[in-house]
N, C-alpha and C positions, 0 to 999 in steps of 0.2 A: 334219117332226118324228115320229117313229117312237113315239113312247110309251114309251121305255125310261127307267130311273133309271140311270145312269152313276157308278160312281166311279173316279174318275181322279187322275194323281199330279201332282205339282207342274209338270210340263210338258205336261199335257194328254194324256198317254197312255192309254188307257181298262184300267184293272184289272179291274173287274166292269162286265157288263152284265146289267140284269134287266128284263123284258117282263112287267109284272103281278107273277106270283110265281115266274115261269119263269126259270133263268138259260140265258142264252146260250151257247152254245158257241163257242170262238175262231174256226171257220169261218165261224159264222153273225155274229159280230162285225164280223169282216174284209169281210163281204158289205155291210153297213150302214155300217161306219165305215174306208175306205180306212186301211191302216197303225194302224189302231186308236188312231188319233189325231183329237182335235177340239180346236178354239180357243174357250176360254172366251167371249170377247166375241162368237160368233157371236149372230144374233137368235134362232136356232131352239135356243140353249141358256140354260138358266134355273140358277142356281147358287143351291142349297138347303144351306145351311150352318149354321144354327141352331137352337135348342131350339123355336123357334117353327113349323120348317118342319117337326118329326116328324110331326105327326097328317096334315099336308098331304101328305107324302110317303106316308103308311099309306093314304089316301084315293085318291090317285093309284094306287097299285098295285092296290088292290081295286077301282076300278072298270075300269082296262084290263084285268084279269085277267076279271072278270066278261064283258065284252063281247067279249073277244078268245076265250073259250071257250064262249060262248053258242050254244046252236044255233039261235038266230034270227036271229043274224048271220053275214054273212060276212065274215070278216076278210082286209083287205090290207094292205099295207105300213104306210100311213099313215093307217090307220081302220077300220072297221068300217060294213057296208052291211045292212038289213032291208027290201028291198023297194025303193021309191023312197026310204026315209031312207037318209042317209049321216051319219055321224059322225066328223069328224077327231080322231085324238088330241090335236091342237092344240086344238080345240074342248071335248076333256074336260077338258084341262090349264086353259085359260082360264075356263071354268065353274066349276073347282074352286077356284082362284085368287082368282076375284070373290066366291065364295060364304066364302073363309076372310077376306078382307078386310071384308067384312060382317058376319060374325058378329064380329070384333072391334070395329069401327067401331060398329055399330047392334044389333048381335043382343044376345042376354042373357049372353052368356059371361063377364062380370065380375059381372054381377048373380047368376049362379048360383055363380059361386067364391066370390063374399061369404058365400053362404048356407050354403056347404060347406067353410067355410076350412080345417079341419083334414084336409080329405082332399086338398086342393091345394097347400096352402103349407105348408111345412115351418119349423117353431120351434126356437129355440134359444137357451137361456137364456145362451149364452156372448156371443149379440151385442150387448146392452147394455154389457157387460164391455167388449169390444173397442172399443165407439164412446166409451166414458168415456175408457178408455187414451189413445186416440187425440188427444181433445179435451185431457188435461191434459197431452201431451206438448208440446201448443203447435201442433198441426195444425189447419188450417181445414177444418171437415167439412162437405160440402155433399151433398145429396140431387137428383140430376136425373133426372127420368122423364117418357116421353113418356105417361104416364097421368091420366086428369083430378084433379082434387083430391080428390073422394068416395071414389074408389077408392081411391088412394094413402093418404088417411086410415083406411080399413079396413084395410087390409093392413098397415102400418106399426103401426097402435095393435095389431093381433093378432101380430106380431113383436116388438115391446117391452113388452108387457104382462107385464114380470118385476120383480119386487121389484130396486131399486138395492142399493149396498153399505148404504144406510142403513134398508134394509126398507122403502122409497115405491115406489109404482106411479107414475112420472112420465108426463107428458104427451110422446107421441112426437118431439114437435117440439123437445124439449129436448135431443136426443142431437144436433142439427145447428145450426152456425150460419147455414147459409140452407138456403131447399128450391125447386126449381124443379119446376113441373109442366106439362103441355102443352108439352114442351119441343120438340117435332116433329124430333126426330133422327133422321137426321144431318144435315137442312138446318139445325140449329142451330151446327153448325161453319161452315156457308160463310154464306147469307143472314140465316137466322134470322127471326124475327118480330117483333113488338112487344113490350115487355115490360111486364106490367100486373101490379097487387098483388091478390091473391085475398082474399075477404071470408072468414075461416075460420069464420065464423059460419052464415053460407047458401051459401057455394061459389061465390057469384057473384063476377064480374070487376069490379073499381073501373075508374070512367072514367078515362081518359087514360094516358097512357104513364111509366111509373115511371122516375125517373133520379134519385134521390137514394141513399144508400148503403143494403145490404141491412139490415134491422131485424130484432133476435134474435125470434123466435117469429113472425114474418111469414111467408107464403108467394107465391110469385110465380110466374106464368105467362107461359110463353114465352120471347122475348128471342133472343139471340144468344151465341155464343161471346166476339166482340169484346167487346160489353156486361159479359156477365158476368165475364170475367178484369181488366176495366178497374175493375170494382165491388169485386171481391174483391183487388186487387193482386197478382195472381199470374201468371204467362204459361211457355207451354212447357212445359219440365222442371220447373217449381215444382210442376208438377200431377200427382198419381197417381191415373188414372180407372181404377175400377172397373168391370166389366161382363162380361156373357154373352153378348153380341150382336156376332160377329166383324166382321161390316159395320158396322151403326150405332152400334155404343159403339166399338169398337176400332181397325176399321182407319182410320175418318175421322177421328177424335181424333189418332191418331196422325200420319196421313199431310199431314193439311191443319192440323192445330196444333202436331203436336210435342210432344202429352202424354206424359208417362209411362203407360204402360197395364197393368192387370192382368185378365188373361181368365180367367173362371170357366168350367171345363168339367168338370161333375160327372161325365163319362164316364172322369175320370182313375182313381175308384175301381177300376172293372172294368179297366181297361187295366193299371194298375199288379199287380193280382192275377193276371192272365194273364201279364204280365212276368216274375214271381216263381215262380209255380207253372209255367209250362210254357216254363222257360227252355232246357229241351232244345233244344226247336226251334230256336231262335236260334242254339243252339250248334251244330246240323245244318248251318244256312246258311253261317255261317261257315266250318264244314269242308270243305263242298262249294265255297265259292267258291276255297278255299287249292287243293283238287284241281284245279278248273279251271284254275288259274294252272299247275298242276303238267303238266298236260296238253301244254300249249304250251312246257314248258322246252327250253332247246337247239334250238330252232325259230327260224328268220328268215326273210327275205324270199327267200333261196333254196329252201326246202324247198317241194316239191309236195305234201307229205303232209299229208293233212287228217285231225285227230284226229276219232274218233267222239264225239259227245257228246252222243248218244240218250238213252244211260242217265243221263247227269249232267241232262241237263234234266229227263227225267223224275221223277228224285229231288227235284230242285228245285220242280217244279211239285207234287209231293206233299208235300213239309215246307210249302209255301207254303200250301196248300190245307187242312192239318191246323192250319196255325196259324191261317188266318182263320176256321175252324169253332169254336177256342177264345173267339173275343171273340163270335161271332154270326154270323147268316145272313150278312151285309155285310163278315163282318171288323172288323179293328180301325179306328179311328176315324183313326189316325194313319199306319197304313203297311198295305202288302200286302206280306208276304215281307220282303225288304230295301230294297222302294221306298216312299218317303215319298209321303201323299196331299196333293192339292191343300190339305186343310183343315191338313195338320200344314205345308206349306210357309206357308200364312197366318199360322199362330200363331208359327213362326220369324220373321218376318219384321215382324211387327206388334205382337206381345204383348211386352213385357219382364219382365213376369213373369206366370207362368198357373198354376193350382191348379184344385182341385174345390173350395173352398170359400174365401171372404176368411176364415174362421175361422183359417185357418193362421198367419195375422200375428202371434196372439195367443202364439204361441211364438217369435216374434224380437224383438229389441229393435227400437225404432222408429229407431234409428241405424245398424240394420244395412244392409250393401252388398250387394245381389244382383249376381253377377256369375257369367256363363256361364262354362262350362269352354272352355278353346279347343279348335277343332275343327280336325283336320287337313285341308288342300287334299289333291284327289285325288293330284296331284305330290307332295306332301309323305309321303303314306303307303307311297311305294313303296321307300320307300330308311328306314332307322332313322340315328340318329344317331351309331350306332357305325361305321357302314360310311363306306368312304372314296371318295367320289365323284368320277369323273374326268370330265374336261371333254366327252370324246369320247362319255361316255353319256347318253343321252335318253330315259329309260324312259318308257313311254305311260303316261298315268291313265285310268282311270275314275271315275267317280262311285260305282260300289259297292265302291269301294275306301277310301272315305273312312272314317276311324275318329276317334273322341276321342281326346284323347294321353292320357285318365288309362284308357282301356280297356286292359288286359292280354292279349296274345296267346299261347294256348300254345305251346311249343315244336312247330316245325316236322313232326318226326318223327311225333309223336303224332297232330298234326289228319290227316295223309295216313291213317293207320291207321284213324282211326275213320272218314273220309270214305269211303274203301274198305268199309268195314263196312256202310254205308247206301246203296251202289248196288245196283239191282235186280240178281239171280245171273239 
């Protein structure tokens, strides 16, 4: 383990490599990772792709940068040494990982959050309205959380402490048909634990296993997906599950149980802002891609000539770099140039719907059918419906040629002119 933070695409190809706060050059990346490729299921790789990982990622970067650049330590490929003391980057990561778990499970993180709720928790008076409308539409509304009852009570009271349509401030539990705390996700979606009822006065768990129907206003602890769905009377695609954890919430509920999933990605606000404000970068990449194809026009396997791609590659790298900087130091959460990230691949695969906030549902009827636009396969994007395809033709396809059916491509002659103007002279 080299102590690096990697941004990879959906196939494991490395897009960006950072050691502490230093970005590695392509040659340095090749030295550590042959072919700039990794397998995400390797034991030395730890995937961090949730909001909970953000503080952890920053701590890793800070400590790796400190020890790697400290005059007291001698840096090696896999760690640092000071006299007889040796610290591997793996041990630094393990210590940070253990510290993060301790802070969440036994530390004062939740207590301090409750003490400064307005600083750490965003409120919106539209949330009670959304929950009420969903209830009125006939939907069964449930809250499923890994948090303890006392913390859930504090956060939900703060979030729902708004007057309803009648001007009354209701108890937070009245917005849900049932509430499950201490769910222990993602284990909840497989084996689960014993389901017990919570004494809402003391927060203590009542003796015995709960076997009856869910009672209004009651709170339950633990359980499993099998028990929960049997009591609710809904399975698989009957359920729309909203969560912000790509692994614990979305991937497991979709992969194991087949639930409909709604992923919350707050970064979408920034992503869409750059997408609209910096759209000329995306147009440049598309134009350069067309020019790349133009360089090979009228060439086949009998041709010994090799087109000079140096200027084109340089232009593509420059545009991609400028695009990434528009999002931040690590670039977009979803892409690097024309290549989609591993996170983007997971969202496409496991999230039926995703948005920056669940409040977006306010602006759709609850009967609305969300349907993704049809996407062209690479081989389909090589020809248009107007073209006559001969049986002897067999155009090669690459993933970079896939576009949405709804995407309009500018006239080819205009694209070539703009592309040539972008190349270094």
